[in-house]
C-alpha positions as a Python dict, from the first residue, in 0.01 Angstrom:
ca = {
    (1, 'M'): (0, 0, 0),
    (2, 'A'): (279, 57, -243),
    (3, 'A'): (626, -14, -366),
    (4, 'I'): (949, 121, -224),
    (5, 'V'): (964, -95, 74),
    (6, 'V'): (1013, 122, 373),
    (7, 'Q'): (797, 24, 670),
    (8, 'V'): (492, -175, 595),
    (9, 'T'): (160, -178, 766),
    (10, 'S'): (-164, -311, 640),
    (11, 'S'): (-229, 39, 529),
    (12, 'S'): (102, 167, 408),
    (13, 'V'): (323, -75, 232),
    (14, 'F'): (660, 49, 305),
    (15, 'Y'): (739, 64, 665),
    (16, 'P'): (732, -254, 878),
    (17, 'F'): (485, -308, 1155),
    (18, 'P'): (601, -184, 1494),
    (19, 'K'): (757, -467, 1694),
    (20, 'F'): (468, -488, 1940),
    (21, 'L'): (232, -560, 1650),
    (22, 'R'): (462, -803, 1472),
    (23, 'N'): (471, -1011, 1788),
    (24, 'S'): (109, -967, 1888),
    (25, 'S'): (-120, -1258, 1951),
    (26, 'S'): (-409, -1384, 1745),
    (27, 'S'): (-646, -1149, 1924),
    (28, 'F'): (-629, -935, 1609),
    (29, 'S'): (-704, -1214, 1367),
    (30, 'G'): (-1026, -1289, 1187),
    (31, 'S'): (-1186, -1151, 874),
    (32, 'R'): (-1511, -974, 810),
    (33, 'F'): (-1568, -706, 552),
    (34, 'S'): (-1661, -370, 693),
    (35, 'S'): (-1873, -134, 486),
    (36, 'C'): (-1739, 172, 664),
    (37, 'S'): (-1519, 442, 513),
    (38, 'S'): (-1554, 399, 141),
    (39, 'A'): (-1420, 662, -94),
    (40, 'S'): (-1656, 942, -187),
    (41, 'K'): (-1689, 1008, -557),
    (42, 'S'): (-1630, 1317, -761),
    (43, 'H'): (-1522, 1410, -1112),
    (44, 'G'): (-1207, 1237, -1227),
    (45, 'G'): (-1227, 945, -984),
    (46, 'D'): (-1310, 845, -629),
    (47, 'R'): (-1170, 1109, -398),
    (48, 'M'): (-1125, 1043, -32),
    (49, 'G'): (-1314, 1265, 206),
    (50, 'F'): (-1250, 1357, 568),
    (51, 'T'): (-1410, 1035, 689),
    (52, 'D'): (-1135, 833, 525),
    (53, 'F'): (-903, 925, 813),
    (54, 'P'): (-1167, 877, 1083),
    (55, 'Y'): (-960, 782, 1388),
    (56, 'V'): (-683, 1042, 1394),
    (57, 'S'): (-663, 1386, 1556),
    (58, 'P'): (-777, 1703, 1374),
    (59, 'S'): (-425, 1823, 1283),
    (60, 'H'): (-323, 1476, 1168),
    (61, 'R'): (-639, 1443, 959),
    (62, 'D'): (-611, 1794, 814),
    (63, 'L'): (-257, 1723, 698),
    (64, 'M'): (-343, 1395, 527),
    (65, 'V'): (-654, 1539, 362),
    (66, 'D'): (-457, 1840, 240),
    (67, 'L'): (-177, 1627, 95),
    (68, 'S'): (-427, 1390, -68),
    (69, 'S'): (-624, 1678, -217),
    (70, 'T'): (-310, 1844, -351),
    (71, 'I'): (-177, 1535, -523),
    (72, 'E'): (-518, 1444, -669),
    (73, 'T'): (-573, 1797, -800),
    (74, 'R'): (-235, 1809, -974),
    (75, 'L'): (-243, 1453, -1108),
    (76, 'D'): (-613, 1391, -1166),
    (77, 'S'): (-594, 1402, -1547),
    (78, 'F'): (-310, 1144, -1539),
    (79, 'L'): (-496, 889, -1325),
    (80, 'N'): (-753, 616, -1371),
    (81, 'P'): (-1039, 583, -1119),
    (82, 'C'): (-981, 355, -822),
    (83, 'N'): (-1089, 4, -923),
    (84, 'L'): (-1004, -193, -610),
    (85, 'P'): (-1289, -421, -496),
    (86, 'P'): (-1503, -267, -219),
    (87, 'D'): (-1385, -531, 30),
    (88, 'V'): (-1024, -429, -37),
    (89, 'Q'): (-1090, -57, -21),
    (90, 'S'): (-1226, -108, 331),
    (91, 'Y'): (-1199, -407, 566),
    (92, 'Q'): (-1182, -509, 931),
    (93, 'N'): (-1126, -819, 1143),
    (94, 'E'): (-1410, -1021, 1292),
    (95, 'T'): (-1365, -882, 1642),
    (96, 'G'): (-1375, -521, 1527),
    (97, 'T'): (-1035, -443, 1681),
    (98, 'A'): (-862, -366, 1350),
    (99, 'H'): (-987, -153, 1059),
    (100, 'A'): (-813, -46, 740),
    (101, 'A'): (-882, 133, 413),
    (102, 'L'): (-696, 149, 82),
    (103, 'H'): (-746, 382, -212),
    (104, 'L'): (-532, 325, -520),
    (105, 'R'): (-540, 498, -857),
    (106, 'S'): (-312, 376, -1134),
    (107, 'G'): (-165, 614, -1389),
    (108, 'L'): (-275, 636, -1750),
    (109, 'H'): (-45, 453, -1990),
    (110, 'S'): (65, 784, -2144),
    (111, 'S'): (155, 938, -1807),
    (112, 'P'): (472, 903, -1594),
    (113, 'I'): (261, 791, -1296),
    (114, 'D'): (263, 427, -1191),
    (115, 'F'): (8, 467, -911),
    (116, 'I'): (-100, 677, -614),
    (117, 'L'): (-184, 498, -290),
    (118, 'R'): (-358, 637, 17),
    (119, 'S'): (-434, 427, 320),
    (120, 'W'): (-502, 416, 690),
    (121, 'L'): (-489, 152, 961),
    (122, 'H'): (-652, 162, 1304),
    (123, 'C'): (-620, -116, 1557),
    (124, 'K'): (-678, -144, 1928),
    (125, 'L'): (-374, -263, 2119),
    (126, 'P'): (-391, -554, 2367),
    (127, 'S'): (-226, -331, 2626),
    (128, 'G'): (-485, -56, 2577),
    (129, 'G'): (-491, 245, 2349),
    (130, 'A'): (-476, 222, 1972),
    (131, 'L'): (-235, 237, 1682),
    (132, 'N'): (-319, 470, 1393),
    (133, 'I'): (-118, 478, 1072),
    (134, 'T'): (-190, 700, 774),
    (135, 'S'): (7, 688, 452),
    (136, 'L'): (28, 857, 113),
    (137, 'S'): (269, 737, -152),
    (138, 'A'): (320, 815, -519),
    (139, 'Y'): (512, 596, -762),
    (140, 'L'): (647, 686, -1104),
    (141, 'N'): (681, 434, -1386),
    (142, 'S'): (987, 340, -1588),
    (143, 'S'): (948, 629, -1834),
    (144, 'T'): (1144, 833, -1578),
    (145, 'D'): (1389, 751, -1303),
    (146, 'A'): (1286, 1043, -1080),
    (147, 'P'): (1226, 963, -710),
    (148, 'N'): (895, 849, -567),
    (149, 'F'): (712, 1021, -279),
    (150, 'L'): (624, 880, 62),
    (151, 'V'): (474, 1020, 380),
    (152, 'E'): (361, 809, 674),
    (153, 'L'): (245, 906, 1022),
    (154, 'I'): (246, 632, 1287),
    (155, 'Q'): (75, 724, 1613),
    (156, 'S'): (43, 493, 1914),
    (157, 'S'): (-59, 753, 2174),
    (158, 'P'): (-179, 1115, 2190),
    (159, 'T'): (176, 1223, 2277),
    (160, 'S'): (390, 1008, 2048),
    (161, 'M'): (425, 988, 1670),
    (162, 'V'): (671, 854, 1415),
    (163, 'L'): (704, 1058, 1095),
    (164, 'I'): (847, 912, 776),
    (165, 'L'): (882, 1158, 488),
    (166, 'D'): (1101, 1097, 186),
    (167, 'L'): (1163, 1108, -186),
    (168, 'P'): (1315, 758, -217),
    (169, 'P'): (1572, 739, -498),
    (170, 'R'): (1541, 488, -780),
    (171, 'V'): (1905, 481, -884),
    (172, 'D'): (2242, 421, -718),
    (173, 'L'): (2340, 768, -597),
    (174, 'V'): (2710, 680, -593),
    (175, 'L'): (2699, 602, -965),
    (176, 'D'): (2485, 903, -1052),
    (177, 'P'): (2602, 1216, -866),
    (178, 'D'): (2396, 1435, -1100),
    (179, 'Y'): (2082, 1261, -970),
    (180, 'L'): (2185, 1343, -614),
    (181, 'K'): (2243, 1707, -709),
    (182, 'T'): (1920, 1745, -908),
    (183, 'F'): (1675, 1594, -663),
    (184, 'Y'): (1835, 1643, -322),
    (185, 'E'): (2101, 1916, -328),
    (186, 'D'): (1949, 2171, -567),
    (187, 'T'): (1608, 2130, -401),
    (188, 'Q'): (1764, 2176, -55),
    (189, 'M'): (1574, 1876, 74),
    (190, 'D'): (1800, 1834, 376),
    (191, 'L'): (1690, 2170, 518),
    (192, 'H'): (1355, 2014, 611),
    (193, 'R'): (1524, 1745, 818),
    (194, 'Q'): (1747, 2006, 980),
    (195, 'Q'): (1443, 2214, 1075),
    (196, 'L'): (1285, 1926, 1263),
    (197, 'D'): (1616, 1828, 1423),
    (198, 'K'): (1622, 2164, 1601),
    (199, 'L'): (1308, 2078, 1799),
    (200, 'S'): (1368, 1926, 2141),
    (201, 'E'): (1060, 1705, 2099),
    (202, 'V'): (1206, 1537, 1790),
    (203, 'K'): (1443, 1240, 1802),
    (204, 'P'): (1581, 1017, 1523),
    (205, 'Y'): (1381, 704, 1441),
    (206, 'F'): (1573, 394, 1335),
    (207, 'S'): (1398, 110, 1157),
    (208, 'S'): (1494, -238, 1276),
    (209, 'S'): (1525, -342, 909),
    (210, 'L'): (1863, -283, 748),
    (211, 'Y'): (1701, -333, 409),
    (212, 'I'): (1464, -48, 477),
    (213, 'R'): (1747, 179, 585),
    (214, 'S'): (1920, 107, 254),
    (215, 'V'): (1636, 228, 29),
    (216, 'V'): (1560, 571, 172),
    (217, 'S'): (1736, 886, 52),
    (218, 'P'): (2018, 1069, 235),
    (219, 'T'): (1767, 1344, 317),
    (220, 'A'): (1492, 1115, 446),
    (221, 'I'): (1304, 1233, 754),
    (222, 'L'): (1262, 944, 997),
    (223, 'V'): (1185, 1088, 1338),
    (224, 'R'): (994, 1019, 1657),
    (225, 'I'): (804, 1310, 1809),
    (226, 'E'): (730, 1293, 2183),
    (227, 'T'): (533, 1582, 2333),
    (228, 'E'): (213, 1676, 2513),
    (229, 'Q'): (166, 1939, 2240),
    (230, 'L'): (168, 1692, 1951),
    (231, 'E'): (-125, 1860, 1777),
    (232, 'E'): (58, 2193, 1771),
    (233, 'V'): (382, 2035, 1647),
    (234, 'I'): (197, 1866, 1361),
    (235, 'K'): (20, 2188, 1267),
    (236, 'T'): (316, 2424, 1306),
    (237, 'H'): (613, 2213, 1196),
    (238, 'V'): (523, 1880, 1035),
    (239, 'S'): (246, 2006, 809),
    (240, 'P'): (440, 2289, 637),
    (241, 'I'): (740, 2063, 579),
    (242, 'A'): (532, 1775, 438),
    (243, 'K'): (351, 2012, 202),
    (244, 'E'): (680, 2159, 80),
    (245, 'V'): (829, 1814, 16),
    (246, 'L'): (519, 1714, -182),
    (247, 'K'): (542, 2037, -384),
    (248, 'T'): (904, 1957, -466),
    (249, 'W'): (807, 1607, -576),
    (250, 'L'): (527, 1736, -799),
    (251, 'D'): (733, 2015, -957),
    (252, 'V'): (1072, 1848, -993),
    (253, 'C'): (996, 1474, -1007),
    (254, 'A'): (646, 1413, -1145),
    (255, 'F'): (657, 1707, -1388),
    (256, 'G'): (1032, 1738, -1428),
    (257, 'N'): (1036, 1592, -1782),
    (258, 'R'): (1328, 1366, -1697),
    (259, 'V'): (1336, 1077, -1946),
    (260, 'I'): (1563, 775, -1984),
    (261, 'D'): (1660, 554, -2278),
    (262, 'E'): (1520, 209, -2350),
    (263, 'S'): (1802, 17, -2183),
    (264, 'G'): (1767, 233, -1875),
    (265, 'R'): (1395, 165, -1867),
    (266, 'E'): (1450, -210, -1866),
    (267, 'Y'): (1684, -188, -1568),
    (268, 'L'): (1453, 53, -1385),
    (269, 'K'): (1147, -164, -1438),
    (270, 'K'): (1336, -465, -1305),
    (271, 'R'): (1446, -268, -998),
    (272, 'D'): (1097, -130, -934),
    (273, 'D'): (940, -475, -972),
    (274, 'M'): (1189, -627, -728),
    (275, 'S'): (1117, -353, -477),
    (276, 'K'): (743, -407, -500),
    (277, 'S'): (784, -783, -468),
    (278, 'K'): (1006, -738, -164),
    (279, 'T'): (744, -520, 0),
    (280, 'I'): (476, -787, -26),
    (281, 'E'): (716, -1067, 69),
    (282, 'I'): (873, -906, 376),
    (283, 'D'): (583, -751, 558),
    (284, 'L'): (240, -785, 403),
    (285, 'G'): (245, -1159, 352),
    (286, 'S'): (318, -1229, 717),
    (287, 'N'): (159, -934, 895),
    (288, 'L'): (-179, -894, 726),
    (289, 'P'): (-297, -1239, 843),
    (290, 'R'): (-205, -1152, 1203),
    (291, 'L'): (-429, -848, 1204),
    (292, 'F'): (-712, -944, 970),
    (293, 'G'): (-705, -1321, 925),
    (294, 'Q'): (-588, -1528, 629),
    (295, 'E'): (-902, -1486, 417),
    (296, 'T'): (-893, -1107, 424),
    (297, 'A'): (-515, -1105, 383),
    (298, 'N'): (-537, -1323, 72),
    (299, 'R'): (-804, -1098, -76),
    (300, 'V'): (-604, -780, -20),
    (301, 'L'): (-273, -929, -134),
    (302, 'E'): (-426, -1070, -452),
    (303, 'A'): (-571, -731, -543),
    (304, 'L'): (-239, -557, -478),
    (305, 'R'): (-37, -810, -676),
    (306, 'E'): (-253, -735, -979),
    (307, 'V'): (-145, -372, -954),
    (308, 'F'): (216, -435, -850),
}
């Protein structure tokens, strides 16, 4: 989970639960730690392997693994190992209908990285089928005001997916036109959205939360993809665009050497902290108990608050 507040799930932290989950009954509740899907270890800190996205399709999994590997390879020397408790890294409800995993690595004090968060959620739906959500987000600290990175794939059927891909701004773009030019115009970020808009299978996705709509960038990709050839669309269109957006974030934002003065840092830290607090308050605090029970929800929220 993480901190920009865009649609939250027990695995992502930014985009709100779909309405059918927010209103679901207690059939999801309960709490029992699951030992499945723990991060595999390698040099530099616990790297996720293929099994950390165990419920999604091959193209979906390949994309998330590729993005995770890319960001870990570039940022590994700037990150601490994941130190979340095992029963926060992986957990499920007592009925076995909902499973989730979190992997969080905070940045070294000397780095511009606040933390990197990878997560997935799988839950069986009362109406049949299952919901799968995978998320990767990267947050910078107050040494820079460059945008963060977020990608989330929400899939409720083999033929339907919501894609959220963005570099959420951390300043008021009206007051800082140079910021808009540097991170969104000069990088031609809107071309990616335009590419997807040309596909007949792709339609705009509108969050029900006005707050969420207010924190994404003007070039944010929020779309719903409906097609029998979803695997091919992910492989041919979504994957190349997501990789290019991540490359832009790494080159221009994470390693862009953009610094701010002390007064700017104080304001930015206050803004970032408010955003993180809002994330926990709006979605996680109320939705985690519905899926995993109060005990598990408290455990996960406590661990995240220590990081946030």
